[in-house]
Structure formats: C-alpha cells, structure tokens
N, C-alpha and C positions, 0 to 999 in steps of 0.2 A: 490383601484378599485372597492370599492363597489359602483357602483350608482346602479340608478332605475332599470335597465336594467340586470344587474349583481347580483341582493342581493341574495346569497347564500339560503336565506329562500325562497324566492319565488321562484327560479328554482328548489329546491328541492319540493315544493308544486305540480308544475308545472308536474315533471317527476313522481310523483307518482299518480296524475291524469292522466299523459296518459300511464301509467302502468295499471293503472286499466281500464282505457277504451280499453286498447288490449285484456286483459286476459278476459272480458265481452264479444268480440266481437269472441273468441276460440269457435271451435264447442267443445265437449265433448269428439268425438272420438281423437281428436289432443291434448286435454289434459290429456288422459290416456294414451296416446303415451308418450306424454313429463313424466309422472310420473313414467311411466314402464321404460323407460330410464333411469331416474334420480335414480330409485332402482338397476338398475342392474347393471349402473356403479362401475367399480373399483375404492376404494377409496385410498387414499395415494398409488398409487400406485408407486409414485417417491419419497419416502420417502427413500428407501434404497439406492438411485443412489445418492441423497443427503449427505447422511450419509460418503458413500464412498467418493464424491469429497471433503467434509469440513475434513475427516480424511487425506487423500491425501495431499490437500495444507497445513494443521495444521505439518504433517510430513515433507512437503519441506522446512518448515518455522522454523522447529526446527533443521535440518539438516544443511541450508544453516547460521543459527544462533552460530550453533556449532562448524563449519567450521572455520567460521569468529574469533572467539574466540580463536580456537585453534591456529591461526597462530603466530609465535613466534615475539616478540617484536622487534622492530630494535633499535640497539644500534649505537651511534657514533663512527665513526671510531676510531682506535687506534691512529691513527696519529694526532689525533686533537691537542693533546699536543705540539706536537712538533712546528703544527702551531701556537698555543698561546703562547709559550714561543718564538716563532720568532717574534712574533708582538709586545711582550711586549720589547724584546731586543733592538727593531727598527731596525731590519735587513728588508732586503727586502723580501716579505712574496708573491711575484706575484710569484716566482720560486715554492714554495712550492706550493701554490694553482693550479697552473698549471699542476704538477706532481702527483696529487693527485686527481684522481677522485670520490674516497669515500667521499670524503666530499660534493660532489656535491649529491650523492645520498640521504645523511643523509638531507641536507639543503630540500630536495624533501620530505622527510619521515613526518608522522605524530608527532612524537615526537620533529620537528624542529619547526613546526607550532603552538605547544602547547608551544613554546619558545616567541612567538608574543604577543605585548601587545595587550588587547581587542580595539576592535574600538567602 
C-alpha cells in the first residue's frame, strides 16, 4: 500500500516540516511553560504498578500450572479386565458395559484419548 500518496518517507518529511512550523509559531512564554511542565512531570510513576501487576500474573500462572500438574492421573477402572475377558470369551458384553459406568468415565478421560490414532 505504498502508493505515492502513502509513501512513509514523504509522510515523515511532511510531519517533520509541520512540527517545525508549529514550533516556530509558539511564543517564548508558551515554550517556557512547556519546558517547565516537562521538567516537573514525575518520571516513571507507573513503574511500580507494572511490577506488581506482572508479578501477580506470573504468580497466578505458576499456581494454576502447579494445580494442574498436581492432579492425580486417572486410571482405567478395575473391572476393565472382566469386560475384555468377556469379549474374548465371546459372551454378550452388552450387560457388562451397561452395568459399569466407570468405563464411560474412563473413555472420557485423557488417557483414553491418548490411545486414539493420530489424525
């Protein structure tokens, strides 16, 4: 989008020229007021606030990561061997699946998702 009307070098030169013209039109009293205001302005007044905010966010992130990593790993239900042996024996396993809700909890867990093939 660097057309002749939007050339950055031309825009920069025009802005510098406009700034110089604006400075030359100011009275000495106004320039003195501006210098005094700049010299008396507090420097880095918000530095301490940013430090507190950044530290707080870092602590919150560390605590949440620690709580996530401290969660116990989910394990498959103890009766999953009975389901597997029933399937291998050729019996009707529908009854076993209907009466074992822990299997569905395990299927929804992250360990079951890790067993899926990559897409």
